[in-house]
C-alpha positions as CSV (number, residue, x, y, z in Angstrom):
1,X,-15.3,-17.2,-20.7
2,X,-16.6,-15.1,-17.8
3,X,-13.3,-16.9,-15.8
4,X,-11.1,-14.8,-18.3
5,X,-13.0,-11.5,-18.2
6,X,-12.8,-11.7,-14.5
7,X,-8.8,-12.6,-14.8
8,X,-8.3,-9.7,-17.2
9,X,-10.2,-7.4,-14.8
10,X,-7.6,-8.5,-12.3
11,X,-4.7,-7.9,-13.8
12,X,-5.8,-4.7,-14.9
13,X,-6.7,-3.4,-11.4
14,X,-3.4,-4.8,-10.4
15,X,-1.3,-2.8,-13.3
16,X,-3.2,0.5,-12.4
17,X,-2.9,0.1,-8.4
18,X,0.4,-0.3,-9.5
19,X,0.9,2.7,-11.6
20,X,-0.7,4.9,-8.8
21,X,1.9,3.3,-6.5
22,X,4.5,4.2,-8.1
23,X,4.0,7.7,-8.9
24,X,2.8,8.7,-5.4
25,X,6.1,7.7,-4.4
26,X,7.9,9.5,-7.2
27,X,6.2,12.6,-5.7
28,X,7.1,12.2,-2.3
29,X,10.6,12.6,-3.6
30,X,9.7,15.3,-5.8
31,X,8.0,17.0,-3.1
32,X,10.9,16.3,-0.3
33,X,13.2,17.7,-2.7
34,X,11.0,20.6,-3.4
35,X,10.8,21.3,0.7
36,X,14.7,21.3,0.6
37,X,14.8,24.0,-1.7
38,X,12.3,26.3,-0.3
39,X,14.5,25.8,3.0
40,X,17.6,26.8,1.6
41,X,15.9,29.6,-0.5
42,X,14.2,31.0,2.9
43,X,17.8,30.9,4.8
44,X,19.3,32.6,2.1
45,X,16.7,35.6,2.0
46,X,16.7,35.6,5.7
47,X,20.5,36.9,6.1
């Protein structure tokens, strides 16, 4: 019984870590897009 509980905990932790890593990668991509948009907006306003 204890083995099943610990296996379940390990699987749960792996899933949580996976989701966290994926979401952080997606956030990074989103931030990069925003940075490019901000730069183009700033360059437009400088003219």
